[in-house]
mmJSON file of the N, C-alpha and C atoms, coordinates in Angstrom:
{"data_MODEL":{"atom_site":{
"group_PDB":["ATOM","ATOM","ATOM","ATOM","ATOM","ATOM","ATOM","ATOM","ATOM","ATOM","ATOM","ATOM","ATOM","ATOM","ATOM","ATOM","ATOM","ATOM","ATOM","ATOM","ATOM","ATOM","ATOM","ATOM","ATOM","ATOM","ATOM","ATOM","ATOM","ATOM","ATOM","ATOM","ATOM","ATOM","ATOM","ATOM","ATOM","ATOM","ATOM","ATOM","ATOM","ATOM","ATOM","ATOM","ATOM","ATOM","ATOM","ATOM","ATOM","ATOM","ATOM","ATOM","ATOM","ATOM","ATOM","ATOM","ATOM","ATOM","ATOM","ATOM","ATOM","ATOM","ATOM","ATOM","ATOM","ATOM","ATOM","ATOM","ATOM","ATOM","ATOM","ATOM","ATOM","ATOM","ATOM","ATOM","ATOM","ATOM","ATOM","ATOM","ATOM","ATOM","ATOM","ATOM","ATOM","ATOM","ATOM","ATOM","ATOM","ATOM","ATOM","ATOM","ATOM","ATOM","ATOM","ATOM","ATOM","ATOM","ATOM","ATOM","ATOM","ATOM","ATOM","ATOM","ATOM","ATOM","ATOM","ATOM","ATOM","ATOM","ATOM","ATOM","ATOM","ATOM","ATOM","ATOM","ATOM","ATOM","ATOM","ATOM","ATOM","ATOM","ATOM","ATOM","ATOM","ATOM","ATOM","ATOM","ATOM","ATOM","ATOM","ATOM","ATOM","ATOM","ATOM","ATOM","ATOM","ATOM","ATOM","ATOM","ATOM","ATOM","ATOM","ATOM","ATOM","ATOM","ATOM","ATOM","ATOM","ATOM","ATOM","ATOM","ATOM","ATOM","ATOM","ATOM","ATOM","ATOM","ATOM","ATOM","ATOM","ATOM","ATOM","ATOM","ATOM","ATOM","ATOM","ATOM","ATOM","ATOM","ATOM","ATOM","ATOM","ATOM","ATOM","ATOM","ATOM","ATOM","ATOM","ATOM","ATOM","ATOM","ATOM","ATOM","ATOM","ATOM","ATOM","ATOM","ATOM","ATOM","ATOM","ATOM","ATOM","ATOM","ATOM","ATOM","ATOM","ATOM","ATOM","ATOM","ATOM","ATOM","ATOM","ATOM","ATOM","ATOM","ATOM","ATOM","ATOM","ATOM","ATOM","ATOM","ATOM","ATOM","ATOM","ATOM","ATOM","ATOM","ATOM","ATOM","ATOM","ATOM"],
"id":[1,2,3,4,5,6,7,8,9,10,11,12,13,14,15,16,17,18,19,20,21,22,23,24,25,26,27,28,29,30,31,32,33,34,35,36,37,38,39,40,41,42,43,44,45,46,47,48,49,50,51,52,53,54,55,56,57,58,59,60,61,62,63,64,65,66,67,68,69,70,71,72,73,74,75,76,77,78,79,80,81,82,83,84,85,86,87,88,89,90,91,92,93,94,95,96,97,98,99,100,101,102,103,104,105,106,107,108,109,110,111,112,113,114,115,116,117,118,119,120,121,122,123,124,125,126,127,128,129,130,131,132,133,134,135,136,137,138,139,140,141,142,143,144,145,146,147,148,149,150,151,152,153,154,155,156,157,158,159,160,161,162,163,164,165,166,167,168,169,170,171,172,173,174,175,176,177,178,179,180,181,182,183,184,185,186,187,188,189,190,191,192,193,194,195,196,197,198,199,200,201,202,203,204,205,206,207,208,209,210,211,212,213,214,215,216,217,218,219,220,221,222],
"type_symbol":["N","C","C","N","C","C","N","C","C","N","C","C","N","C","C","N","C","C","N","C","C","N","C","C","N","C","C","N","C","C","N","C","C","N","C","C","N","C","C","N","C","C","N","C","C","N","C","C","N","C","C","N","C","C","N","C","C","N","C","C","N","C","C","N","C","C","N","C","C","N","C","C","N","C","C","N","C","C","N","C","C","N","C","C","N","C","C","N","C","C","N","C","C","N","C","C","N","C","C","N","C","C","N","C","C","N","C","C","N","C","C","N","C","C","N","C","C","N","C","C","N","C","C","N","C","C","N","C","C","N","C","C","N","C","C","N","C","C","N","C","C","N","C","C","N","C","C","N","C","C","N","C","C","N","C","C","N","C","C","N","C","C","N","C","C","N","C","C","N","C","C","N","C","C","N","C","C","N","C","C","N","C","C","N","C","C","N","C","C","N","C","C","N","C","C","N","C","C","N","C","C","N","C","C","N","C","C","N","C","C","N","C","C","N","C","C","N","C","C","N","C","C"],
"label_atom_id":["N","CA","C","N","CA","C","N","CA","C","N","CA","C","N","CA","C","N","CA","C","N","CA","C","N","CA","C","N","CA","C","N","CA","C","N","CA","C","N","CA","C","N","CA","C","N","CA","C","N","CA","C","N","CA","C","N","CA","C","N","CA","C","N","CA","C","N","CA","C","N","CA","C","N","CA","C","N","CA","C","N","CA","C","N","CA","C","N","CA","C","N","CA","C","N","CA","C","N","CA","C","N","CA","C","N","CA","C","N","CA","C","N","CA","C","N","CA","C","N","CA","C","N","CA","C","N","CA","C","N","CA","C","N","CA","C","N","CA","C","N","CA","C","N","CA","C","N","CA","C","N","CA","C","N","CA","C","N","CA","C","N","CA","C","N","CA","C","N","CA","C","N","CA","C","N","CA","C","N","CA","C","N","CA","C","N","CA","C","N","CA","C","N","CA","C","N","CA","C","N","CA","C","N","CA","C","N","CA","C","N","CA","C","N","CA","C","N","CA","C","N","CA","C","N","CA","C","N","CA","C","N","CA","C","N","CA","C","N","CA","C","N","CA","C","N","CA","C","N","CA","C","N","CA","C","N","CA","C"],
"label_alt_id":[null,null,null,null,null,null,null,null,null,null,null,null,null,null,null,null,null,null,null,null,null,null,null,null,null,null,null,null,null,null,null,null,null,null,null,null,null,null,null,null,null,null,null,null,null,null,null,null,null,null,null,null,null,null,null,null,null,null,null,null,null,null,null,null,null,null,null,null,null,null,null,null,null,null,null,null,null,null,null,null,null,null,null,null,null,null,null,null,null,null,null,null,null,null,null,null,null,null,null,null,null,null,null,null,null,null,null,null,null,null,null,null,null,null,null,null,null,null,null,null,null,null,null,null,null,null,null,null,null,null,null,null,null,null,null,null,null,null,null,null,null,null,null,null,null,null,null,null,null,null,null,null,null,null,null,null,null,null,null,null,null,null,null,null,null,null,null,null,null,null,null,null,null,null,null,null,null,null,null,null,null,null,null,null,null,null,null,null,null,null,null,null,null,null,null,null,null,null,null,null,null,null,null,null,null,null,null,null,null,null,null,null,null,null,null,null,null,null,null,null,null,null],
"label_comp_id":["MET","MET","MET","GLY","GLY","GLY","LEU","LEU","LEU","ALA","ALA","ALA","LYS","LYS","LYS","ILE","ILE","ILE","CYS","CYS","CYS","GLY","GLY","GLY","MET","MET","MET","THR","THR","THR","ALA","ALA","ALA","GLY","GLY","GLY","SER","SER","SER","LEU","LEU","LEU","LEU","LEU","LEU","ASP","ASP","ASP","ASP","ASP","ASP","PHE","PHE","PHE","TYR","TYR","TYR","GLU","GLU","GLU","GLY","GLY","GLY","TYR","TYR","TYR","ARG","ARG","ARG","ASP","ASP","ASP","SER","SER","SER","LEU","LEU","LEU","GLU","GLU","GLU","GLU","GLU","GLU","ASN","ASN","ASN","VAL","VAL","VAL","ASP","ASP","ASP","LYS","LYS","LYS","ASN","ASN","ASN","PRO","PRO","PRO","TYR","TYR","TYR","LYS","LYS","LYS","TRP","TRP","TRP","SER","SER","SER","SER","SER","SER","ASP","ASP","ASP","ASN","ASN","ASN","GLY","GLY","GLY","LYS","LYS","LYS","PRO","PRO","PRO","VAL","VAL","VAL","LEU","LEU","LEU","PHE","PHE","PHE","ASN","ASN","ASN","ASP","ASP","ASP","ARG","ARG","ARG","ALA","ALA","ALA","MET","MET","MET","GLY","GLY","GLY","ASP","ASP","ASP","PHE","PHE","PHE","ILE","ILE","ILE","ALA","ALA","ALA","LEU","LEU","LEU","LEU","LEU","LEU","PHE","PHE","PHE","GLU","GLU","GLU","MET","MET","MET","SER","SER","SER","ASN","ASN","ASN","GLU","GLU","GLU","LEU","LEU","LEU","ASP","ASP","ASP","LYS","LYS","LYS","LEU","LEU","LEU","LYS","LYS","LYS","VAL","VAL","VAL","PRO","PRO","PRO","ILE","ILE","ILE","ILE","ILE","ILE"],
"label_asym_id":["A","A","A","A","A","A","A","A","A","A","A","A","A","A","A","A","A","A","A","A","A","A","A","A","A","A","A","A","A","A","A","A","A","A","A","A","A","A","A","A","A","A","A","A","A","A","A","A","A","A","A","A","A","A","A","A","A","A","A","A","A","A","A","A","A","A","A","A","A","A","A","A","A","A","A","A","A","A","A","A","A","A","A","A","A","A","A","A","A","A","A","A","A","A","A","A","A","A","A","A","A","A","A","A","A","A","A","A","A","A","A","A","A","A","A","A","A","A","A","A","A","A","A","A","A","A","A","A","A","A","A","A","A","A","A","A","A","A","A","A","A","A","A","A","A","A","A","A","A","A","A","A","A","A","A","A","A","A","A","A","A","A","A","A","A","A","A","A","A","A","A","A","A","A","A","A","A","A","A","A","A","A","A","A","A","A","A","A","A","A","A","A","A","A","A","A","A","A","A","A","A","A","A","A","A","A","A","A","A","A","A","A","A","A","A","A","A","A","A","A","A","A"],
"label_entity_id":["1","1","1","1","1","1","1","1","1","1","1","1","1","1","1","1","1","1","1","1","1","1","1","1","1","1","1","1","1","1","1","1","1","1","1","1","1","1","1","1","1","1","1","1","1","1","1","1","1","1","1","1","1","1","1","1","1","1","1","1","1","1","1","1","1","1","1","1","1","1","1","1","1","1","1","1","1","1","1","1","1","1","1","1","1","1","1","1","1","1","1","1","1","1","1","1","1","1","1","1","1","1","1","1","1","1","1","1","1","1","1","1","1","1","1","1","1","1","1","1","1","1","1","1","1","1","1","1","1","1","1","1","1","1","1","1","1","1","1","1","1","1","1","1","1","1","1","1","1","1","1","1","1","1","1","1","1","1","1","1","1","1","1","1","1","1","1","1","1","1","1","1","1","1","1","1","1","1","1","1","1","1","1","1","1","1","1","1","1","1","1","1","1","1","1","1","1","1","1","1","1","1","1","1","1","1","1","1","1","1","1","1","1","1","1","1","1","1","1","1","1","1"],
"label_seq_id":[1,1,1,2,2,2,3,3,3,4,4,4,5,5,5,6,6,6,7,7,7,8,8,8,9,9,9,10,10,10,11,11,11,12,12,12,13,13,13,14,14,14,15,15,15,16,16,16,17,17,17,18,18,18,19,19,19,20,20,20,21,21,21,22,22,22,23,23,23,24,24,24,25,25,25,26,26,26,27,27,27,28,28,28,29,29,29,30,30,30,31,31,31,32,32,32,33,33,33,34,34,34,35,35,35,36,36,36,37,37,37,38,38,38,39,39,39,40,40,40,41,41,41,42,42,42,43,43,43,44,44,44,45,45,45,46,46,46,47,47,47,48,48,48,49,49,49,50,50,50,51,51,51,52,52,52,53,53,53,54,54,54,55,55,55,56,56,56,57,57,57,58,58,58,59,59,59,60,60,60,61,61,61,62,62,62,63,63,63,64,64,64,65,65,65,66,66,66,67,67,67,68,68,68,69,69,69,70,70,70,71,71,71,72,72,72,73,73,73,74,74,74],
"pdbx_PDB_ins_code":[null,null,null,null,null,null,null,null,null,null,null,null,null,null,null,null,null,null,null,null,null,null,null,null,null,null,null,null,null,null,null,null,null,null,null,null,null,null,null,null,null,null,null,null,null,null,null,null,null,null,null,null,null,null,null,null,null,null,null,null,null,null,null,null,null,null,null,null,null,null,null,null,null,null,null,null,null,null,null,null,null,null,null,null,null,null,null,null,null,null,null,null,null,null,null,null,null,null,null,null,null,null,null,null,null,null,null,null,null,null,null,null,null,null,null,null,null,null,null,null,null,null,null,null,null,null,null,null,null,null,null,null,null,null,null,null,null,null,null,null,null,null,null,null,null,null,null,null,null,null,null,null,null,null,null,null,null,null,null,null,null,null,null,null,null,null,null,null,null,null,null,null,null,null,null,null,null,null,null,null,null,null,null,null,null,null,null,null,null,null,null,null,null,null,null,null,null,null,null,null,null,null,null,null,null,null,null,null,null,null,null,null,null,null,null,null,null,null,null,null,null,null],
"Cartn_x":[121.687,122.928,122.338,121.376,120.886,120.805,120.46,120.504,121.976,122.892,124.25,124.9,124.6,125.109,124.8,123.484,122.742,123.519,123.394,124.524,125.86,126.165,127.627,128.126,127.039,126.963,126.837,125.82,125.662,126.628,127.202,128.546,129.488,129.909,130.817,130.738,129.606,129.007,128.888,128.898,129.014,130.559,131.411,132.802,133.497,132.727,133.352,133.054,132.08,131.657,132.372,132.404,133.378,134.679,135.088,136.727,137.066,135.874,136.218,136.021,135.521,134.949,136.301,137.509,138.567,139.565,139.886,140.687,141.502,141.746,142.922,143.743,143.017,143.879,144.392,143.913,144.312,145.639,145.455,146.571,147.649,147.384,148.52,149.129,148.518,148.79,149.411,148.769,149.368,150.305,149.531,150.251,149.422,149.834,149.115,148.407,149.365,148.854,148.044,146.432,145.854,146.099,146.796,147.147,147.866,148.905,149.743,149.258,148.095,147.293,147.17,146.927,146.222,147.107,147.514,147.998,146.905,145.714,144.482,143.763,144.18,143.759,143.22,142.133,141.746,140.585,140.751,140.012,139.015,137.7,136.586,136.715,136.192,136.302,134.464,133.882,132.272,131.964,131.302,130.759,131.633,133.345,134.472,134.776,135.166,135.991,135.169,133.914,133.352,131.877,130.888,129.473,129.175,128.064,127.442,127.281,127.228,126.949,128.197,129.51,130.828,131.254,131.026,131.476,130.445,129.43,128.865,129.304,129.509,130.488,131.544,132.372,133.775,133.602,132.505,132.559,132.322,131.596,130.85,132.245,133.251,134.324,135.187,135.4,136.32,136.021,134.601,134.271,134.552,134.241,134.508,135.877,136.747,138.24,138.654,138.31,138.586,138.377,136.74,135.957,137.364,137.643,138.691,140.023,140.209,141.44,141.537,139.963,139.857,140.293,140.162,140.35,139.443,139.543,138.367,137.627,136.516,135.526,135.412,135.667,135.489,134.255],
"Cartn_y":[120.099,120.426,120.004,120.367,120.229,119.109,117.938,116.626,116.092,116.475,116.373,116.842,118.157,118.842,117.903,117.608,117.165,115.732,115.193,113.721,113.827,114.72,115.141,115.281,116.261,116.404,115.579,114.419,113.442,112.406,112.264,111.151,111.98,113.086,113.629,113.795,113.605,113.51,111.91,111.016,109.668,109.46,109.935,109.836,110.187,111.526,112.345,111.288,111.207,110.246,108.777,108.309,107.161,107.335,108.47,108.693,109.256,110.116,110.336,109.023,107.949,106.814,106.035,106.144,105.601,106.282,107.953,108.491,108.387,107.883,107.884,106.402,105.622,104.245,104.535,105.333,105.586,106.302,107.272,108.458,107.64,106.631,105.908,105.383,104.453,103.261,103.715,105.06,105.113,106.342,107.772,108.861,110.004,110.701,111.822,112.865,112.983,113.826,113.329,113.345,112.762,113.275,114.625,115.209,114.348,113.658,112.481,111.413,110.955,109.834,109.639,110.686,111.034,111.809,111.66,112.841,113.657,113.059,113.882,114.718,115.269,116.13,117.357,118.012,118.824,118.956,117.524,117.153,116.617,116.901,116.138,114.814,113.842,112.39,112.104,112.359,111.94,112.731,111.89,112.295,112.423,112.548,112.349,111.232,110.617,109.179,108.337,108.18,107.412,107.891,107.369,107.322,107.217,107.484,107.501,105.869,105.022,103.615,103.119,103.545,103.528,103.796,104.939,105.42,104.395,104.107,103.639,102.25,101.382,100.024,100.121,101.203,101.603,101.64,102.552,102.286,101.084,100.123,99.204,97.903,98.206,97.739,97.821,99.388,99.859,99.269,99.408,98.877,97.366,96.401,95.063,94.761,95.392,95.322,95.796,96.992,97.625,96.546,95.848,95.125,93.935,93.438,92.281,92.467,93.584,94.096,94.297,94.35,94.589,96.186,96.9,98.523,98.971,99.569,100.1,101.358,101.498,102.41,103.548,104.519,105.766,105.676],
"Cartn_z":[100.976,101.567,102.897,103.472,104.918,105.506,104.904,105.339,105.428,104.414,104.502,105.784,105.899,107.224,108.392,108.654,109.543,109.876,108.892,109.081,109.532,108.727,109.354,110.9,111.035,112.623,113.442,112.884,113.799,113.906,112.662,112.769,113.696,113.577,114.342,115.701,116.454,117.708,117.934,117.156,117.414,117.797,116.747,116.567,118.226,118.513,119.452,120.981,120.627,122.011,122.077,121.079,121.181,121.677,120.993,121.195,122.798,123.261,124.649,125.57,125.044,125.802,126.178,124.937,124.898,125.106,125.322,125.129,125.885,126.934,128.324,127.625,127.215,126.602,125.222,124.546,123.06,123.162,124.169,124.628,125.231,126.181,126.689,125.665,125.001,124.298,122.331,121.912,120.748,120.789,121.156,121.078,121.759,122.821,123.324,122.403,121.187,120.245,119.193,119.419,118.184,116.752,116.86,115.348,114.59,115.077,114.63,114.128,114.53,113.819,112.478,112.198,110.471,109.686,108.558,107.848,106.951,107.214,106.497,107.456,108.296,109.557,108.731,109.05,108.583,107.232,106.532,105.48,105.75,105.474,105.45,105.017,105.933,105.363,104.836,105.675,105.53,104.578,103.428,101.983,101.276,101.502,100.387,100.105,101.17,100.975,101.377,102.56,103.151,103.137,102.908,103.228,104.67,105.244,106.651,106.974,106.179,106.203,106.816,105.898,106.352,107.618,107.848,109.402,110.356,110.345,111.244,111.319,110.309,110.368,110.98,110.951,111.329,112.952,113.378,114.69,115.285,114.942,115.282,115.346,114.248,114.304,115.171,115.57,116.295,117.954,118.004,119.506,119.665,118.7,119.06,118.901,118.454,118.712,119.796,120.1,121.664,122.812,122.731,123.799,123.619,122.652,122.455,123.501,123.21,123.654,125.291,125.443,126.916,127.536,126.041,126.734,127.304,128.883,129.412,129.05,129.11,128.672,129.98,129.706,131.024,131.255],
"occupancy":[1.0,1.0,1.0,1.0,1.0,1.0,1.0,1.0,1.0,1.0,1.0,1.0,1.0,1.0,1.0,1.0,1.0,1.0,1.0,1.0,1.0,1.0,1.0,1.0,1.0,1.0,1.0,1.0,1.0,1.0,1.0,1.0,1.0,1.0,1.0,1.0,1.0,1.0,1.0,1.0,1.0,1.0,1.0,1.0,1.0,1.0,1.0,1.0,1.0,1.0,1.0,1.0,1.0,1.0,1.0,1.0,1.0,1.0,1.0,1.0,1.0,1.0,1.0,1.0,1.0,1.0,1.0,1.0,1.0,1.0,1.0,1.0,1.0,1.0,1.0,1.0,1.0,1.0,1.0,1.0,1.0,1.0,1.0,1.0,1.0,1.0,1.0,1.0,1.0,1.0,1.0,1.0,1.0,1.0,1.0,1.0,1.0,1.0,1.0,1.0,1.0,1.0,1.0,1.0,1.0,1.0,1.0,1.0,1.0,1.0,1.0,1.0,1.0,1.0,1.0,1.0,1.0,1.0,1.0,1.0,1.0,1.0,1.0,1.0,1.0,1.0,1.0,1.0,1.0,1.0,1.0,1.0,1.0,1.0,1.0,1.0,1.0,1.0,1.0,1.0,1.0,1.0,1.0,1.0,1.0,1.0,1.0,1.0,1.0,1.0,1.0,1.0,1.0,1.0,1.0,1.0,1.0,1.0,1.0,1.0,1.0,1.0,1.0,1.0,1.0,1.0,1.0,1.0,1.0,1.0,1.0,1.0,1.0,1.0,1.0,1.0,1.0,1.0,1.0,1.0,1.0,1.0,1.0,1.0,1.0,1.0,1.0,1.0,1.0,1.0,1.0,1.0,1.0,1.0,1.0,1.0,1.0,1.0,1.0,1.0,1.0,1.0,1.0,1.0,1.0,1.0,1.0,1.0,1.0,1.0,1.0,1.0,1.0,1.0,1.0,1.0,1.0,1.0,1.0,1.0,1.0,1.0],
"B_iso_or_equiv":[0.0,0.0,0.0,0.0,0.0,0.0,0.0,0.0,0.0,0.0,0.0,0.0,0.0,0.0,0.0,0.0,0.0,0.0,0.0,0.0,0.0,0.0,0.0,0.0,0.0,0.0,0.0,0.0,0.0,0.0,0.0,0.0,0.0,0.0,0.0,0.0,0.0,0.0,0.0,0.0,0.0,0.0,0.0,0.0,0.0,0.0,0.0,0.0,0.0,0.0,0.0,0.0,0.0,0.0,0.0,0.0,0.0,0.0,0.0,0.0,0.0,0.0,0.0,0.0,0.0,0.0,0.0,0.0,0.0,0.0,0.0,0.0,0.0,0.0,0.0,0.0,0.0,0.0,0.0,0.0,0.0,0.0,0.0,0.0,0.0,0.0,0.0,0.0,0.0,0.0,0.0,0.0,0.0,0.0,0.0,0.0,0.0,0.0,0.0,0.0,0.0,0.0,0.0,0.0,0.0,0.0,0.0,0.0,0.0,0.0,0.0,0.0,0.0,0.0,0.0,0.0,0.0,0.0,0.0,0.0,0.0,0.0,0.0,0.0,0.0,0.0,0.0,0.0,0.0,0.0,0.0,0.0,0.0,0.0,0.0,0.0,0.0,0.0,0.0,0.0,0.0,0.0,0.0,0.0,0.0,0.0,0.0,0.0,0.0,0.0,0.0,0.0,0.0,0.0,0.0,0.0,0.0,0.0,0.0,0.0,0.0,0.0,0.0,0.0,0.0,0.0,0.0,0.0,0.0,0.0,0.0,0.0,0.0,0.0,0.0,0.0,0.0,0.0,0.0,0.0,0.0,0.0,0.0,0.0,0.0,0.0,0.0,0.0,0.0,0.0,0.0,0.0,0.0,0.0,0.0,0.0,0.0,0.0,0.0,0.0,0.0,0.0,0.0,0.0,0.0,0.0,0.0,0.0,0.0,0.0,0.0,0.0,0.0,0.0,0.0,0.0,0.0,0.0,0.0,0.0,0.0,0.0],
"pdbx_formal_charge":[null,null,null,null,null,null,null,null,null,null,null,null,null,null,null,null,null,null,null,null,null,null,null,null,null,null,null,null,null,null,null,null,null,null,null,null,null,null,null,null,null,null,null,null,null,null,null,null,null,null,null,null,null,null,null,null,null,null,null,null,null,null,null,null,null,null,null,null,null,null,null,null,null,null,null,null,null,null,null,null,null,null,null,null,null,null,null,null,null,null,null,null,null,null,null,null,null,null,null,null,null,null,null,null,null,null,null,null,null,null,null,null,null,null,null,null,null,null,null,null,null,null,null,null,null,null,null,null,null,null,null,null,null,null,null,null,null,null,null,null,null,null,null,null,null,null,null,null,null,null,null,null,null,null,null,null,null,null,null,null,null,null,null,null,null,null,null,null,null,null,null,null,null,null,null,null,null,null,null,null,null,null,null,null,null,null,null,null,null,null,null,null,null,null,null,null,null,null,null,null,null,null,null,null,null,null,null,null,null,null,null,null,null,null,null,null,null,null,null,null,null,null],
"auth_seq_id":[1,1,1,2,2,2,3,3,3,4,4,4,5,5,5,6,6,6,7,7,7,8,8,8,9,9,9,10,10,10,11,11,11,12,12,12,13,13,13,14,14,14,15,15,15,16,16,16,17,17,17,18,18,18,19,19,19,20,20,20,21,21,21,22,22,22,23,23,23,24,24,24,25,25,25,26,26,26,27,27,27,28,28,28,29,29,29,30,30,30,31,31,31,32,32,32,33,33,33,34,34,34,35,35,35,36,36,36,37,37,37,38,38,38,39,39,39,40,40,40,41,41,41,42,42,42,43,43,43,44,44,44,45,45,45,46,46,46,47,47,47,48,48,48,49,49,49,50,50,50,51,51,51,52,52,52,53,53,53,54,54,54,55,55,55,56,56,56,57,57,57,58,58,58,59,59,59,60,60,60,61,61,61,62,62,62,63,63,63,64,64,64,65,65,65,66,66,66,67,67,67,68,68,68,69,69,69,70,70,70,71,71,71,72,72,72,73,73,73,74,74,74],
"auth_comp_id":["MET","MET","MET","GLY","GLY","GLY","LEU","LEU","LEU","ALA","ALA","ALA","LYS","LYS","LYS","ILE","ILE","ILE","CYS","CYS","CYS","GLY","GLY","GLY","MET","MET","MET","THR","THR","THR","ALA","ALA","ALA","GLY","GLY","GLY","SER","SER","SER","LEU","LEU","LEU","LEU","LEU","LEU","ASP","ASP","ASP","ASP","ASP","ASP","PHE","PHE","PHE","TYR","TYR","TYR","GLU","GLU","GLU","GLY","GLY","GLY","TYR","TYR","TYR","ARG","ARG","ARG","ASP","ASP","ASP","SER","SER","SER","LEU","LEU","LEU","GLU","GLU","GLU","GLU","GLU","GLU","ASN","ASN","ASN","VAL","VAL","VAL","ASP","ASP","ASP","LYS","LYS","LYS","ASN","ASN","ASN","PRO","PRO","PRO","TYR","TYR","TYR","LYS","LYS","LYS","TRP","TRP","TRP","SER","SER","SER","SER","SER","SER","ASP","ASP","ASP","ASN","ASN","ASN","GLY","GLY","GLY","LYS","LYS","LYS","PRO","PRO","PRO","VAL","VAL","VAL","LEU","LEU","LEU","PHE","PHE","PHE","ASN","ASN","ASN","ASP","ASP","ASP","ARG","ARG","ARG","ALA","ALA","ALA","MET","MET","MET","GLY","GLY","GLY","ASP","ASP","ASP","PHE","PHE","PHE","ILE","ILE","ILE","ALA","ALA","ALA","LEU","LEU","LEU","LEU","LEU","LEU","PHE","PHE","PHE","GLU","GLU","GLU","MET","MET","MET","SER","SER","SER","ASN","ASN","ASN","GLU","GLU","GLU","LEU","LEU","LEU","ASP","ASP","ASP","LYS","LYS","LYS","LEU","LEU","LEU","LYS","LYS","LYS","VAL","VAL","VAL","PRO","PRO","PRO","ILE","ILE","ILE","ILE","ILE","ILE"],
"auth_asym_id":["A","A","A","A","A","A","A","A","A","A","A","A","A","A","A","A","A","A","A","A","A","A","A","A","A","A","A","A","A","A","A","A","A","A","A","A","A","A","A","A","A","A","A","A","A","A","A","A","A","A","A","A","A","A","A","A","A","A","A","A","A","A","A","A","A","A","A","A","A","A","A","A","A","A","A","A","A","A","A","A","A","A","A","A","A","A","A","A","A","A","A","A","A","A","A","A","A","A","A","A","A","A","A","A","A","A","A","A","A","A","A","A","A","A","A","A","A","A","A","A","A","A","A","A","A","A","A","A","A","A","A","A","A","A","A","A","A","A","A","A","A","A","A","A","A","A","A","A","A","A","A","A","A","A","A","A","A","A","A","A","A","A","A","A","A","A","A","A","A","A","A","A","A","A","A","A","A","A","A","A","A","A","A","A","A","A","A","A","A","A","A","A","A","A","A","A","A","A","A","A","A","A","A","A","A","A","A","A","A","A","A","A","A","A","A","A","A","A","A","A","A","A"],
"auth_atom_id":["N","CA","C","N","CA","C","N","CA","C","N","CA","C","N","CA","C","N","CA","C","N","CA","C","N","CA","C","N","CA","C","N","CA","C","N","CA","C","N","CA","C","N","CA","C","N","CA","C","N","CA","C","N","CA","C","N","CA","C","N","CA","C","N","CA","C","N","CA","C","N","CA","C","N","CA","C","N","CA","C","N","CA","C","N","CA","C","N","CA","C","N","CA","C","N","CA","C","N","CA","C","N","CA","C","N","CA","C","N","CA","C","N","CA","C","N","CA","C","N","CA","C","N","CA","C","N","CA","C","N","CA","C","N","CA","C","N","CA","C","N","CA","C","N","CA","C","N","CA","C","N","CA","C","N","CA","C","N","CA","C","N","CA","C","N","CA","C","N","CA","C","N","CA","C","N","CA","C","N","CA","C","N","CA","C","N","CA","C","N","CA","C","N","CA","C","N","CA","C","N","CA","C","N","CA","C","N","CA","C","N","CA","C","N","CA","C","N","CA","C","N","CA","C","N","CA","C","N","CA","C","N","CA","C","N","CA","C","N","CA","C","N","CA","C","N","CA","C","N","CA","C","N","CA","C","N","CA","C"],
"pdbx_PDB_model_num":[1,1,1,1,1,1,1,1,1,1,1,1,1,1,1,1,1,1,1,1,1,1,1,1,1,1,1,1,1,1,1,1,1,1,1,1,1,1,1,1,1,1,1,1,1,1,1,1,1,1,1,1,1,1,1,1,1,1,1,1,1,1,1,1,1,1,1,1,1,1,1,1,1,1,1,1,1,1,1,1,1,1,1,1,1,1,1,1,1,1,1,1,1,1,1,1,1,1,1,1,1,1,1,1,1,1,1,1,1,1,1,1,1,1,1,1,1,1,1,1,1,1,1,1,1,1,1,1,1,1,1,1,1,1,1,1,1,1,1,1,1,1,1,1,1,1,1,1,1,1,1,1,1,1,1,1,1,1,1,1,1,1,1,1,1,1,1,1,1,1,1,1,1,1,1,1,1,1,1,1,1,1,1,1,1,1,1,1,1,1,1,1,1,1,1,1,1,1,1,1,1,1,1,1,1,1,1,1,1,1,1,1,1,1,1,1,1,1,1,1,1,1]
}}}
């Protein structure tokens, strides 16, 4: 359980850092209320629906797509 908790905290930190870098653009173009972005809010995703490798791949894919759209990073 300890390793899973560490991985979860690490993944959360990575996602938080990624989100904050694009936050202004996401709020301007999607919705100011991020709680409207997903109907699964509050449900743990890591280790339930996805594994750590899926999460890391998702971050790279999102970064590449946002770079293609020339979304500025703060």
